N, C-alpha and C positions, 0 to 999 in steps of 0.2 A: 264368213267367219269359220275358222277351223274349230271343230268340236273336240274337246279333250274329255274322253268318257271314262270315268272312274266308277261307274255304277256296279260293274261286275266283270269278271274275266270271261263271261259268256258272250261279250260283245266283240271278241277278237275276230279279225278278218283272216281268212285263209292266206297263207303265205304264197308267193309266186311258185315255189317248188311244189306246194300242195296242188295248186291249180294245174300245173303241168302234169303232175301225176294223175290227177282226176281225168284230164283230157285224154291221156294215153292208157288208162286202166283197161286191163283185160277183164272182161265180164262174162257172166253166165247167170243162170237162174238160181239164186241163193236158196229159194224154198226147196228146190231139188238138191241143194248142197253142191251146186255146180259152178258157183262163182269163185274162180281161183284167187281173186284178190281178197275177197272176204275170208276165204279159207286161210290165206297167209296172215291176215290181220289177227284172226282168232288164234292161230298157232303161235304167233309172235307174242300175243297178249298172255296166253297161258304160260309160255316160257318165262316172260318177264316177272309174272306174279307167282311163279312156282306152283301152278295148279295143273291138273290133268287136262282140262279142256276149257273152252271159252265160247261165248256167244255174243255176236254183234247185235246190239239193240238200239232203238231209236233215241233213248234218253236214259239218264241215271234213274229217273223215277220208274221207268219200265224195268230196268235192271233190278232195282230193289224190290219191286213188286213181284217179279218172277222168282227172285230168291226166296221170298216169304211163301209164295204159293207152292213152290216146289217142295217145301218142307212141312208147312203147317196146314192141317185140315181145317175145315170150317168149324168155328167154335174154339179153336186153339188160341193161344195167346203168345204174342211177341213182346219182350221186355225191351224198352228203349228209353233214351233220355228225353226229358221234356223240352230240351233245346235241340233235339235231333231233327235233321231234315225230313226223315220219313214221317215223323209226327207233325211237324210244323208246315211243311211245304209240298206235300205230295197228295193233296186233296183227299186224304183219308182213304186212299185206294186199297190198302191192305184190308181195311174193314169193309168198305163198300163193295169191292169186287171179289175179295177173298173170304169175307166172313171171319176174318182173323181179328181178335181183340188186340188193342194196343194198350199195354200196361206201361205207363210212363213213371219214371223215377227221376229225382233231381240230378242234373249234371253238376259236377263239382266245378269250381272256377277254372280248372285246367281242362275242362271238357270231359273228363273221365266219369265213369259210373262207379260209385263206391261198392266194393264187394259186399259190404253188410247190407246195402240197399238192394242189391241183386238178390241176396239171400232172403231178405224180407219180402221180395216180390214173388218168390216161388209159390206156386199153388200146390195144394195137396192132391196128388193124382188119384187118391182113393176116395175123395169127396166129390160125389156127382153134382154137388151144388156149384162147383167151381170150374172154370175153363182149365184146360191143360197147358202148362208152360211148355213151349216148344223151341223158342229161339231167343237169343240176345242179339241186339243190333248196336254196334258202335259206329261212330262217324269219325273219319280221319282224313284230312284235318277237320276239327270240330268248328264249323263255320260260325255258329251263333255265339261261341265262346271265344271269338277273336281270331279264328283261323289257327287254333292251337294244334300242333302235331302230337299225337299220342305215341309214347315210346313202345318199342317192341316188347320190352319186359312186361309192361302193363297189359298189352293185348294178350300176351301169353298167359298172364294170370287169369284174365277173364275167360280165355279158352279152356283153361284147366277147370275153372269153376263150372263152365257149361258142360264139359264132358262128365264131370263128377255127378251132375244132376240130369244127365240124359238130354241136354239141350244142344242145339247147334249155334255156332257163332257166325253171324254175317257182318261184314264190315262195309259200310257205305264209304267207299274210298274215292268219292268224286274227285278229290284233290290229293290222292294218296302219293302222287309223285312230288307234290309240294312238300308233303311230310317227309318223304324220303330224302329230298335234297336238303331240307332244313336240318334233319338229324344226321345226315351224312351216312346213311345206310341204304342198301338196296331195297326197293319196294317189296320184293319177295320176303325180306326179313320181317317187315311190318305185318305181313298177313300170313306168315308161315303156319301159325296155329289156327287160323280161321278156316271154317268150312267153305265159305264163299266170300267173294269181294266184287264190288262194282267199281269201275273208274270211268271218268268222263274224258272223252277226247275233245269235247267242244268248249272246254273252259280254258285254263291256262295253256293247254297244248295246241290250241288254235284251229283244230279241225272244225269244219262247219257244222257237222251233225254227228251225233252218236256217242254211245257208251259201250262198255264191254263188261259182261258178267263172267266171272271165272270161278271154277269149282271142280268137283269130281265129274267124271264122264257121266255117271248115273244122274247126278243133279242137273247137268247141262242138257242131257237128253230130255228130262222132264221139262226143263225151262224152254227148250225149243218147241215142244208141243204147246206149252202155255203161251209162248210168244205168238204162235199162229192163231190160237184161240182169241187173243187180244187184238188181232189185226195187225200185228207187228212183223209178219212175214214179208220181207222185201224181195224184189226180183233182182234186177241187175244192180245190186247194191255195191258192187265193186267200185263204182265211181265215187261213192262216199268213203268206202273202206280204204281206198288209195290214199286219201288225205290222212286217215288215221295211221297208216303205216309210216308216212312221213313224220307225223306227230311223235310217234314212239322212237323213231330213229334219230330225229334232229331237234326236238323241242324240249326234252326233259332237262338236260343239263342247264339250259338257259333260264330255267325257272329261278335260279340263283340271282339273276339280274333283277327279276321282279321283287324278290325279297330285299335286295339291297336298295332298290328305289322306294320300296315301302318304308324302310328305315329312314332314308333321307327325307321322304315326305313327312313322316311323323316328327322327326327332329325339327324340321322347319316350321311345321304347324304349331309346335309347342311354343314358338315365339310370337304367335298371333294372339292378340288380346281376346279374351272371352272364350278361348278353347282349351280343352284339356283332353289328354289321351284317355280313352275308355278301355277297359278290359286288359290293360297292360300291353296292348298291341304296339308294334306288329311282331307276330311270331313267324309269319310266313309272308303272304302277299296282301294282307288285309290290315287297314288302319281304321280303328273305331274311334270316333271323336264324340265328345259331349260338350254341351254348352255350360259355361260357368253360371252359378246362380244369379250373378249380376246382370246377365243378358236377358232383356225383357222382350225377347222374340223367340219364336219356335223354329224347329228344324226345317219345317216345310217352307217357311218364308225364306230362309237362307238358301235352301236348295233352289228355289225359284230365282233368287237374285244371282246366284252363281251361274245358273243356266243362261241368263241374259248376257253373261260374259264368256259364254262358250265352254263352261266347265260343268260337266254332268256328274252328280254324285247321288247317293241314295240316302234317304232318311230311314232310320230303323226304329224310331220312336219319337215322342213329342220333342225331345231335346237331344237326340243322338243321331249320328251319321255313320255310314260305312263307306270307305274308299278302297278300291281294289286295283292293284297294279297288275299289268299283263303285257303281252308282247307289243301292243299298240300304244303303250304309255312309255314315252321316252323321257330324257332329261328335260327337254323343253316343256313337255306336258306337266311334269312335276313342278317346275319353276312357275309356269303359268297358273297352276292350281293354287300354289302358295300365295302368289300376288293377288289373285282374285279373292281368296279368303281374306287377305289383309285389307283390301279395299272395302269389301262388304262389311267386315266386322268393325273397322274404323268408322264407317259411315253410320253404323247402328249404335255405337256406344258413345 
C-alpha cells in the first residue's frame, strides 16, 4: 500500500537533483571553515535573506537556540508567543541550556503579537528583582496559528518597538519562504528589519537535513563558537549543504503548488460530513480541521482509521487535526486523502 503522508513537510524526500548534488559535492572540514560547499550555502543564504553572514546548523531548534544564546546572557528574558515554536516545541532549550527566561504573551488569531502586549511584557531594567528583557521572537509562518504568514509591515513595527526599547528581534522563519511566496514578496523583505532569522531547508524545501541562521557577522561569529560548544560542529558537511543549495535554487517557487493543493484539499474536505475547517486555513501549506460537535469520536481514533487506508495525518488536540502539503503530496494524494476521510466519517456517523 502506498502511504500518503500529510503529517508534516518534514517528511519530504530529497529530490533526484539533490541526491546527485550530494554525491558530487566538493567537501572539506567545516569546523576549520574549509568546506567550500557549506561556504557557498552560507553565502547564498545570507544573500537571499539580506543579512551579512549565515551559519549552517543541524536544525531550526539549534538555530533558534544559537540566536538567543548569542544575544541573551543567563538570567535575561526573551519575549515570545504562547503558540510559538520556540516555546512549545524546542524542549525548553533556551532556558535549560541558556538560562534565559521565556516570557510568553498571547498570539493574536493571525499569529502576531500585539504591540500593547509586548509593551506590557517589558521589564524594568532598574529593578534588580526582575530579569532583563533582551529579545523578541516572532515566527513566520506562524505554525500553530494555521500557517499564517506575517506581513513585512507588521514585522517592521515589531522591530521598531524592539529598537526603541533596546531589544533585538529574532524571526523563527522555519517556513519563511512559504510566507514570501504566499505574500508575493522576497524573503529578504520579510526579515529586513530583524536582527536575525532562521529558516529550515528540511521542510518544504525538501533537503534531508539542516537549517540556516542569518544575521550580522558579529552575531554569526558568536553563534559559530556556540554551535561548537553544543556539539554542532560538523566536518565534511558539504554533502548535506549541497542539497541545501539545490533547495534554495530550485524549490522555493514551487511552494506555490503546495499552497494551491492545500486550498484544494480544504475545499474538498469541507464537503465531508462531520468536518469543519479550523483557524481559517489554509493560508499557506497547512490545513487545520476540527470535528463537528455531532461526531462522537475523537481525533486519535480517526487518525488511526485513516492510517489503515494509507493516509497519515496528525492530530493536534482531542478533536482537531493538521494536514500539511509538500513536494511529495501530488494530486493523487489529495484525492486519496479526501476519499479516505469520506469513507471514515460516513462509517462513523
